[in-house]
Kinemage of the C-alpha trace (Angstrom):
@kinemage 1
@onewidth
@group {chain A} dominant
@subgroup {mainchain}
@vectorlist {calphas} color= white
{ca unk a 1} P 109.365 127.624 87.752
{ca unk a 2} L 106.846 129.583 89.706
{ca unk a 3} L 106.777 133.371 89.654
{ca unk a 4} L 108.178 133.459 93.134
{ca unk a 5} L 108.441 137.138 94.056
{ca unk a 6} L 104.765 137.825 94.859
{ca unk a 7} L 104.292 134.393 96.471
{ca unk a 8} L 107.372 134.847 98.606
{ca unk a 9} L 106.186 138.249 99.713
{ca unk a 10} L 102.794 136.854 100.771
{ca unk a 11} L 104.309 133.969 102.669
{ca unk a 12} L 106.839 136.202 104.392
{ca unk a 13} L 104.086 138.572 105.499
{ca unk a 14} L 102.296 135.645 107.164
{ca unk a 15} L 105.147 133.890 108.976
{ca unk a 16} L 107.629 136.745 109.373
{ca unk a 17} L 110.999 137.202 107.651
{ca unk a 18} L 112.850 134.824 109.991
{ca unk a 19} L 110.459 131.941 109.427
{ca unk a 20} L 110.670 131.694 105.647
{ca unk a 21} L 113.800 130.756 103.760
{ca unk a 22} L 114.890 129.454 100.401
{ca unk a 23} L 115.072 125.677 100.253
{ca unk a 24} L 118.485 124.024 99.884
{ca unk a 25} L 119.599 120.624 98.659
{ca unk a 26} L 119.120 119.365 102.234
{ca unk a 27} L 115.370 119.948 101.740
{ca unk a 28} L 115.047 117.713 98.668
{ca unk a 29} L 112.105 115.292 98.926
{ca unk a 30} L 112.502 112.050 96.949
{ca unk a 31} L 114.611 113.801 94.330
{ca unk a 32} L 112.307 116.844 94.024
{ca unk a 33} L 113.773 120.253 94.935
{ca unk a 34} L 111.352 122.595 96.794
{ca unk a 35} L 111.647 126.378 96.533
{ca unk a 36} L 110.765 127.535 100.044
{ca unk a 37} L 110.694 126.300 103.627
{ca unk a 38} L 108.179 127.932 105.978
{ca unk a 39} L 108.362 127.409 109.748
{ca unk a 40} L 105.336 129.141 111.335
{ca unk a 41} L 105.376 129.489 115.109
{ca unk a 42} L 101.655 129.007 115.718
{ca unk a 43} L 98.890 126.988 114.103
{ca unk a 44} L 96.974 130.038 112.847
{ca unk a 45} L 100.006 131.109 110.817
{ca unk a 46} L 100.493 127.572 109.577
{ca unk a 47} L 96.878 127.502 108.368
{ca unk a 48} L 97.363 130.890 106.694
{ca unk a 49} L 100.494 129.688 104.871
{ca unk a 50} L 98.603 126.626 103.694
{ca unk a 51} L 95.718 128.801 102.468
{ca unk a 52} L 98.064 131.119 100.546
{ca unk a 53} L 99.782 128.145 98.955
{ca unk a 54} L 96.494 126.559 98.022
{ca unk a 55} L 95.287 129.740 96.336
{ca unk a 56} L 98.562 130.091 94.434
{ca unk a 57} L 98.568 126.455 93.281
{ca unk a 58} L 101.731 125.590 95.208
{ca unk a 59} L 102.329 121.944 96.161
{ca unk a 60} L 102.961 121.688 99.919
{ca unk a 61} L 104.928 118.979 101.730
{ca unk a 62} L 104.340 118.950 105.512
{ca unk a 63} L 107.497 118.100 107.471
{ca unk a 64} L 108.179 117.303 111.099
{ca unk a 65} L 111.479 115.629 111.962
{ca unk a 66} L 111.965 114.515 108.361
{ca unk a 67} L 112.499 110.866 109.325
{ca unk a 68} L 109.859 109.407 106.977
{ca unk a 69} L 109.707 111.865 104.056
{ca unk a 70} L 110.648 109.078 101.644
{ca unk a 71} L 107.784 106.794 102.694
{ca unk a 72} L 105.125 106.283 100.047
{ca unk a 73} L 105.465 107.253 96.407
{ca unk a 74} L 107.648 110.211 95.364
{ca unk a 75} L 105.644 113.443 95.391
{ca unk a 76} L 104.615 114.701 91.947
{ca unk a 77} L 105.529 118.241 93.027
{ca unk a 78} L 107.188 119.729 96.110
{ca unk a 79} L 107.346 123.516 95.985
{ca unk a 80} L 106.940 124.447 99.661
{ca unk a 81} L 108.075 122.567 102.765
{ca unk a 82} L 105.689 123.453 105.606
{ca unk a 83} L 107.596 122.669 108.785
{ca unk a 84} L 106.052 122.069 112.213
{ca unk a 85} L 109.426 122.453 113.920
{ca unk a 86} L 108.302 125.523 115.900
{ca unk a 87} L 105.029 123.912 116.992
{ca unk a 88} L 106.805 121.808 119.586
{ca unk a 89} L 105.066 122.428 122.920
{ca unk a 90} L 103.135 120.161 125.245
{ca unk a 91} L 100.006 122.249 125.716
{ca unk a 92} L 98.320 120.360 128.541
{ca unk a 93} L 99.131 117.247 130.525
{ca unk a 94} L 95.964 116.366 132.430
{ca unk a 95} L 97.741 113.681 134.417
{ca unk a 96} L 94.765 112.993 136.682
{ca unk a 97} L 92.665 112.242 133.580
{ca unk a 98} L 95.459 110.348 131.796
{ca unk a 99} L 95.364 112.627 128.724
{ca unk a 100} L 97.841 114.941 127.030
{ca unk a 101} L 97.463 117.659 124.390
{ca unk a 102} L 100.632 118.165 122.355
{ca unk a 103} L 101.645 120.154 119.278
{ca unk a 104} L 102.581 118.268 116.139
{ca unk a 105} L 106.249 119.304 116.105
{ca unk a 106} L 107.037 117.894 119.551
{ca unk a 107} L 109.335 114.873 119.359
{ca unk a 108} L 108.217 111.564 120.756
{ca unk a 109} L 111.222 111.479 123.085
{ca unk a 110} L 110.442 114.917 124.514
{ca unk a 111} L 106.807 113.967 125.091
{ca unk a 112} L 107.688 110.693 126.812
{ca unk a 113} L 110.235 112.416 129.041
{ca unk a 114} L 107.649 114.937 130.246
{ca unk a 115} L 104.982 112.281 130.818
{ca unk a 116} L 107.429 110.114 132.758
{ca unk a 117} L 107.731 112.831 135.418
{ca unk a 118} L 104.179 111.867 136.434
{ca unk a 119} L 104.737 108.134 135.958
{ca unk a 120} L 102.877 108.037 132.659
{ca unk a 121} L 103.560 107.335 128.976
{ca unk a 122} L 102.105 107.321 125.525
{ca unk a 123} L 102.036 103.540 125.048
{ca unk a 124} L 103.685 103.652 121.664
{ca unk a 125} L 107.181 102.720 120.476
{ca unk a 126} L 107.895 104.549 117.238
{ca unk a 127} L 111.037 104.699 115.130
{ca unk a 128} L 113.744 107.304 115.864
{ca unk a 129} L 111.957 108.826 118.897
{ca unk a 130} L 114.648 111.473 119.377
{ca unk a 131} L 113.790 113.015 115.981
{ca unk a 132} L 110.337 111.736 114.983
{ca unk a 133} L 107.528 114.178 115.738
{ca unk a 134} L 103.982 113.544 116.871
{ca unk a 135} L 102.559 114.814 113.588
{ca unk a 136} L 104.906 112.587 111.613
{ca unk a 137} L 104.181 109.361 113.455
{ca unk a 138} L 100.450 110.016 113.179
{ca unk a 139} L 100.614 110.840 109.472
{ca unk a 140} L 102.567 107.659 108.685
{ca unk a 141} L 100.716 105.487 111.225
{ca unk a 142} L 104.020 104.170 112.499
{ca unk a 143} L 103.486 101.229 114.846
{ca unk a 144} L 105.732 99.162 117.104
{ca unk a 145} L 105.437 96.024 119.199
{ca unk a 146} L 103.410 97.649 122.000
{ca unk a 147} L 100.494 97.640 119.550
{ca unk a 148} L 99.735 94.087 120.687
{ca unk a 149} L 98.542 95.227 124.120
{ca unk a 150} L 97.694 98.910 123.757
{ca unk a 151} L 96.504 99.088 120.158
{ca unk a 152} L 97.626 101.233 117.260
{ca unk a 153} L 97.809 105.033 117.226
{ca unk a 154} L 94.208 105.118 116.043
{ca unk a 155} L 93.293 103.552 119.398
{ca unk a 156} L 95.370 106.019 121.426
{ca unk a 157} L 94.429 109.308 119.777
{ca unk a 158} L 91.231 110.926 121.042
{ca unk a 159} L 91.420 114.356 119.423
{ca unk a 160} L 93.203 116.194 116.629
{ca unk a 161} L 93.412 119.628 115.017
{ca unk a 162} L 94.086 119.841 111.295
{ca unk a 163} L 94.952 122.814 109.140
{ca unk a 164} L 93.031 122.304 105.909
{ca unk a 165} L 94.104 123.747 102.532
{ca unk a 166} L 91.206 126.209 102.758
{ca unk a 167} L 92.893 127.762 105.806
{ca unk a 168} L 90.373 126.283 108.248
{ca unk a 169} L 91.599 124.891 111.557
{ca unk a 170} L 89.310 121.912 112.083
{ca unk a 171} L 89.180 119.926 115.329
{ca unk a 172} L 87.502 116.684 116.254
{ca unk a 173} L 87.429 114.525 119.357
{ca unk a 174} L 88.813 115.617 122.713
{ca unk a 175} L 89.270 119.325 123.516
{ca unk a 176} L 87.050 120.303 120.589
{ca unk a 177} L 87.334 123.826 119.196
{ca unk a 178} L 85.544 123.362 115.887
{ca unk a 179} L 84.082 120.136 114.535
{ca unk a 180} L 83.868 119.023 110.928
{ca unk a 181} L 80.549 117.229 110.775
{ca unk a 182} L 80.606 113.720 109.362
{ca unk a 183} L 84.336 113.015 109.767
{ca unk a 184} L 86.236 111.263 112.546
{ca unk a 185} L 89.311 113.413 112.021
{ca unk a 186} L 91.652 111.635 114.485
{ca unk a 187} L 91.276 108.319 112.676
{ca unk a 188} L 91.064 109.899 109.233
{ca unk a 189} L 94.311 111.838 109.635
{ca unk a 190} L 96.213 108.892 111.119
{ca unk a 191} L 98.010 107.147 108.274
{ca unk a 192} L 96.873 109.623 105.583
{ca unk a 193} L 100.496 110.692 104.954
{ca unk a 194} L 99.608 114.363 105.249
{ca unk a 195} L 97.411 114.314 102.136
{ca unk a 196} L 94.212 115.602 103.797
{ca unk a 197} L 95.468 118.313 106.140
{ca unk a 198} L 98.434 119.279 108.298
{ca unk a 199} L 98.207 118.017 111.852
{ca unk a 200} L 98.898 120.885 114.261
{ca unk a 201} L 98.023 119.260 117.599
{ca unk a 202} L 96.765 115.962 118.995
{ca unk a 203} L 95.172 114.654 122.177
{ca unk a 204} L 96.112 111.184 123.429
{ca unk a 205} L 94.966 108.795 126.114
{ca unk a 206} L 97.853 107.760 128.375
{ca unk a 207} L 98.894 104.706 130.387
{ca unk a 208} L 100.933 104.343 133.590
{ca unk a 209} L 104.609 103.451 133.366
{ca unk a 210} L 105.195 99.803 134.307
{ca unk a 211} L 106.613 98.907 137.702
{ca unk a 212} L 109.121 96.429 136.272
{ca unk a 213} L 109.743 94.827 132.902
{ca unk a 214} L 111.323 91.585 131.782
{ca unk a 215} L 112.089 90.203 128.303
{ca unk a 216} L 112.546 86.553 127.349
{ca unk a 217} L 113.758 85.110 124.051
{ca unk a 218} L 113.612 81.648 122.528
{ca unk a 219} L 114.477 79.981 119.214
{ca unk a 220} L 112.886 77.097 117.329
{ca unk a 221} L 113.852 74.948 114.367
{ca unk a 222} L 111.539 76.286 111.675
{ca unk a 223} L 108.749 78.707 110.768
{ca unk a 224} L 105.958 76.247 111.401
{ca unk a 225} L 107.164 75.506 114.926
{ca unk a 226} L 107.425 79.246 115.596
{ca unk a 227} L 103.891 79.820 114.281
{ca unk a 228} L 102.567 77.091 116.582
{ca unk a 229} L 104.407 78.511 119.603
{ca unk a 230} L 103.298 82.091 118.975
{ca unk a 231} L 99.657 81.062 118.584
{ca unk a 232} L 99.904 79.027 121.793
{ca unk a 233} L 101.235 82.071 123.664
{ca unk a 234} L 98.478 84.248 122.227
{ca unk a 235} L 95.828 81.717 123.281
{ca unk a 236} L 97.264 81.370 126.809
{ca unk a 237} L 96.525 83.417 129.907
{ca unk a 238} L 99.922 85.129 129.735
{ca unk a 239} L 99.593 88.915 130.179
{ca unk a 240} L 102.395 89.916 127.796
{ca unk a 241} L 102.834 93.410 126.404
{ca unk a 242} L 104.721 92.569 123.217
{ca unk a 243} L 105.644 89.515 121.173
{ca unk a 244} L 107.909 89.689 118.134
{ca unk a 245} L 109.478 87.203 115.728
{ca unk a 246} L 112.933 87.743 114.225
{ca unk a 247} L 114.602 85.925 111.385
{ca unk a 248} L 117.439 86.573 108.977
{ca unk a 249} L 119.110 84.751 106.109
{ca unk a 250} L 120.534 81.482 107.372
{ca unk a 251} L 119.386 81.842 110.970
{ca unk a 252} L 116.733 80.126 113.054
{ca unk a 253} L 113.440 81.866 113.837
{ca unk a 254} L 113.609 83.612 117.225
{ca unk a 255} L 110.864 85.183 119.319
{ca unk a 256} L 110.903 87.765 122.110
{ca unk a 257} L 108.194 88.309 124.687
{ca unk a 258} L 107.868 91.311 127.009
{ca unk a 259} L 106.142 91.354 130.383
{ca unk a 260} L 105.311 94.443 132.443
{ca unk a 261} L 104.208 93.984 136.063
{ca unk a 262} L 105.383 94.015 139.648
{ca unk a 263} L 108.355 91.811 140.495
{ca unk a 264} L 106.029 89.211 141.985
{ca unk a 265} L 103.827 89.349 138.913
{ca unk a 266} L 106.818 88.959 136.607
{ca unk a 267} L 107.967 85.855 138.458
{ca unk a 268} L 104.526 84.324 138.007
{ca unk a 269} L 104.513 85.184 134.288
{ca unk a 270} L 107.964 83.688 133.827
{ca unk a 271} L 106.857 80.431 135.473
{ca unk a 272} L 103.808 80.172 133.196
{ca unk a 273} L 105.912 80.930 130.117
{ca unk a 274} L 108.461 78.215 130.913
{ca unk a 275} L 105.683 75.672 131.430
{ca unk a 276} L 104.159 76.613 128.096
{ca unk a 277} L 107.448 76.459 126.193
{ca unk a 278} L 108.512 73.162 127.754
{ca unk a 279} L 111.738 71.807 126.310
{ca unk a 280} L 112.118 74.817 124.001
{ca unk a 281} L 113.169 76.916 126.981
{ca unk a 282} L 113.670 80.672 127.166
{ca unk a 283} L 116.492 82.990 128.157
{ca unk a 284} L 116.104 86.390 129.754
{ca unk a 285} L 117.366 88.986 127.289
{ca unk a 286} L 118.199 92.669 127.102
{ca unk a 287} L 115.623 95.381 126.453
{ca unk a 288} L 117.707 96.350 123.408
{ca unk a 289} L 116.197 93.388 121.565
{ca unk a 290} L 113.124 95.560 120.994
{ca unk a 291} L 115.224 97.751 118.679
{ca unk a 292} L 115.124 94.923 116.108
{ca unk a 293} L 112.706 96.813 113.844
{ca unk a 294} L 114.754 100.022 113.875
{ca unk a 295} L 118.001 98.124 113.330
{ca unk a 296} L 116.750 96.988 109.927
{ca unk a 297} L 117.175 100.576 108.705
{ca unk a 298} L 120.729 101.096 109.935
{ca unk a 299} L 123.051 99.262 107.544
{ca unk a 300} L 124.119 100.629 104.183
{ca unk a 301} L 123.713 99.037 100.757
{ca unk a 302} L 121.060 98.674 98.092
{ca unk a 303} L 118.069 97.639 100.151
{ca unk a 304} L 114.296 97.645 100.235
{ca unk a 305} L 112.493 98.275 103.527
{ca unk a 306} L 108.865 97.191 103.428
{ca unk a 307} L 105.904 96.911 105.778
{ca unk a 308} L 104.134 93.588 105.388
{ca unk a 309} L 100.712 92.883 106.838
{ca unk a 310} L 99.137 89.401 106.950
{ca unk a 311} L 96.777 87.506 109.203
{ca unk a 312} L 98.577 86.107 112.296
{ca unk a 313} L 97.828 82.571 111.121
{ca unk a 314} L 99.646 83.299 107.832
{ca unk a 315} L 102.980 84.427 109.326
{ca unk a 316} L 104.791 81.098 108.832
{ca unk a 317} L 103.591 80.637 105.227
{ca unk a 318} L 104.580 84.200 104.388
{ca unk a 319} L 108.055 83.766 105.864
{ca unk a 320} L 108.486 80.493 103.998
{ca unk a 321} L 107.572 82.238 100.740
{ca unk a 322} L 109.967 85.089 101.577
{ca unk a 323} L 112.778 82.619 102.157
{ca unk a 324} L 112.157 80.874 98.848
{ca unk a 325} L 111.955 84.073 96.810
{ca unk a 326} L 115.050 85.545 98.478
{ca unk a 327} L 117.087 82.389 97.873
{ca unk a 328} L 116.032 82.261 94.217
{ca unk a 329} L 117.052 85.908 93.713
{ca unk a 330} L 120.249 85.588 95.815
{ca unk a 331} L 119.130 88.270 98.290
{ca unk a 332} L 119.950 88.804 101.933
{ca unk a 333} L 116.893 89.330 104.105
{ca unk a 334} L 115.894 90.148 107.670
{ca unk a 335} L 112.469 90.482 109.220
{ca unk a 336} L 111.014 91.664 112.523
{ca unk a 337} L 107.371 90.626 112.798
{ca unk a 338} L 104.757 91.337 115.426
{ca unk a 339} L 102.380 88.625 116.581
{ca unk a 340} L 99.594 90.792 115.122
{ca unk a 341} L 100.866 89.922 111.624
{ca unk a 342} L 102.555 93.269 110.907
{ca unk a 343} L 106.220 92.978 109.951
{ca unk a 344} L 109.113 95.141 108.823
{ca unk a 345} L 111.199 93.475 106.122
{ca unk a 346} L 114.658 94.292 104.773
{ca unk a 347} L 115.765 92.863 101.420
{ca unk a 348} L 119.282 93.568 100.174
{ca unk a 349} L 120.874 92.843 96.816
{ca unk a 350} L 121.093 93.953 93.201
{ca unk a 351} L 118.266 96.324 92.137
{ca unk a 352} L 117.049 94.096 89.297
{ca unk a 353} L 116.760 91.124 91.641
{ca unk a 354} L 115.134 93.286 94.303
{ca unk a 355} L 112.539 94.414 91.788
{ca unk a 356} L 111.670 90.846 90.839
{ca unk a 357} L 111.529 89.744 94.478
{ca unk a 358} L 109.277 92.642 95.511
{ca unk a 359} L 106.795 91.894 92.722
{ca unk a 360} L 106.760 88.167 93.505
{ca unk a 361} L 106.423 88.646 97.253
{ca unk a 362} L 103.699 91.278 96.868
{ca unk a 363} L 101.708 88.885 94.671
{ca unk a 364} L 102.134 86.179 97.311
{ca unk a 365} L 101.103 88.430 100.194
{ca unk a 366} L 98.154 90.031 98.403
{ca unk a 367} L 97.018 86.576 97.351
{ca unk a 368} L 96.691 85.761 101.052
{ca unk a 369} L 94.647 88.891 101.689
{ca unk a 370} L 97.610 90.887 103.018
{ca unk a 371} L 99.592 93.911 101.883
{ca unk a 372} L 103.173 94.921 101.162
{ca unk a 373} L 104.024 98.626 101.327
{ca unk a 374} L 107.433 99.922 100.276
{ca unk a 375} L 108.830 102.335 102.852
{ca unk a 376} L 112.305 102.806 101.402
{ca unk a 377} L 113.878 101.578 98.176
{ca unk a 378} L 116.725 102.315 95.745
{ca unk a 379} L 115.966 104.840 93.031
{ca unk a 380} L 115.978 102.039 90.456
{ca unk a 381} L 112.727 100.757 92.002
{ca unk a 382} L 110.792 104.046 91.859
{ca unk a 383} L 108.636 102.671 89.035
{ca unk a 384} L 107.090 100.156 91.463
{ca unk a 385} L 104.092 101.618 93.265
{ca unk a 386} L 104.763 101.833 96.989
{ca unk a 387} L 101.273 100.736 98.015
{ca unk a 388} L 100.302 97.857 95.781
{ca unk a 389} L 96.683 97.003 95.054
{ca unk a 390} L 94.532 99.750 96.653
{ca unk a 391} L 91.380 97.602 96.652
{ca unk a 392} L 87.815 98.838 96.576
{ca unk a 393} L 88.435 101.609 99.112
{ca unk a 394} L 90.390 103.822 96.719
{ca unk a 395} L 87.282 105.517 95.277
{ca unk a 396} L 86.183 106.521 98.781
{ca unk a 397} L 89.714 107.750 99.557
{ca unk a 398} L 89.663 109.927 96.439
{ca unk a 399} L 86.279 111.341 97.393
{ca unk a 400} L 87.539 112.329 100.858
{ca unk a 401} L 90.694 113.816 99.343
{ca unk a 402} L 88.614 115.884 96.933
{ca unk a 403} L 86.378 117.101 99.746
{ca unk a 404} L 89.226 118.278 102.005
{ca unk a 405} L 91.921 119.099 99.424
{ca unk a 406} L 90.171 119.642 96.066
{ca unk a 407} L 93.210 121.233 94.377
{ca unk a 408} L 95.592 118.438 95.401
{ca unk a 409} L 97.826 120.869 97.303
{ca unk a 410} L 99.105 118.468 99.976
{ca unk a 411} L 101.663 115.768 99.168
{ca unk a 412} L 100.358 115.197 95.624
{ca unk a 413} L 100.798 111.644 94.419
{ca unk a 414} L 102.361 110.120 97.529
{ca unk a 415} L 99.407 108.176 98.868
{ca unk a 416} L 97.409 105.142 97.770
{ca unk a 417} L 96.222 105.261 94.159
{ca unk a 418} L 98.351 108.348 93.423
{ca unk a 419} L 96.291 110.535 95.789
């Protein structure tokens, strides 16, 4: 255990007595019990807490809404939870310029509600929007079906401020305060799992809210027919916002397509879609169908949740391999895949069979140039690396980590290659 008295005194002097508390069992991160939870109320204090921790050799786990703390590998150490809960304000909504500056602890739902008052949105559909924070979704690079039309978070973020372990507040991109030469911080911080710095604020480009929306769903006999239909839709002149594929054990492959336009525009899109689908047909469906990805997390049981990424042309072959492996291991499975080739997969069954299936499926996916990342898994599978083969980029990742966090203070061990 750390000699906590002097460290606690330093931290308390920075954040104030009300904003530092002893950690409880509710603050456990992947089985590791932290000692303190700090909740600074401005980014200067957050940077100061991080600097004190870095000097004292304390491992720091940044936390927003806590919805994705178990993503990645278990942290090697977790002595201080650094919460952004009090950094929850929308600092500037430049609605005429279609930009917004928001603190990291603001929830996605709160941000979208404020933007909607001016008929605008952050064109992003993340998991658990009522609890997930801006800093959290950026750090994990969460991505939903709207990615097809509007791009990933890396395409929507135009500026970011990071608190570095040295205590520096470094900004890059829009609304620049201080630049770090040589680094594109918005893109670097997105998906880094909080291992390079703690995001304190971000600047995003916005899009108008749609006039009207309409969703259609259709089913086909097999994976190959679905692959052919999805590619045909992608190659057509349809102006769709999202396109997802759903499949579960024993069911037929289904697809959902979302259009956003005026009522007249939607009628035209529907006519084109029906001509393209021909005898397959399509039924108008509820907007709730776009919760398919989040629904994979809801049921209980021993389950693996994984993010699978393959080329769009490899979706059918990957699903066929998944079906074969799951049947061999007697597992139940469900998948919600985007037309971009990114999918969320749920596998459920006995841990030993899950372990075998994960290893076999990862080998299959990586053999096709894709990736399989474990987002959630039973404790019996902790020995399996969450990230898989890191590829040639891992040496560069380690070099960047060493440059920004040389002592390994932030989220040690959680990222690719044990970073």
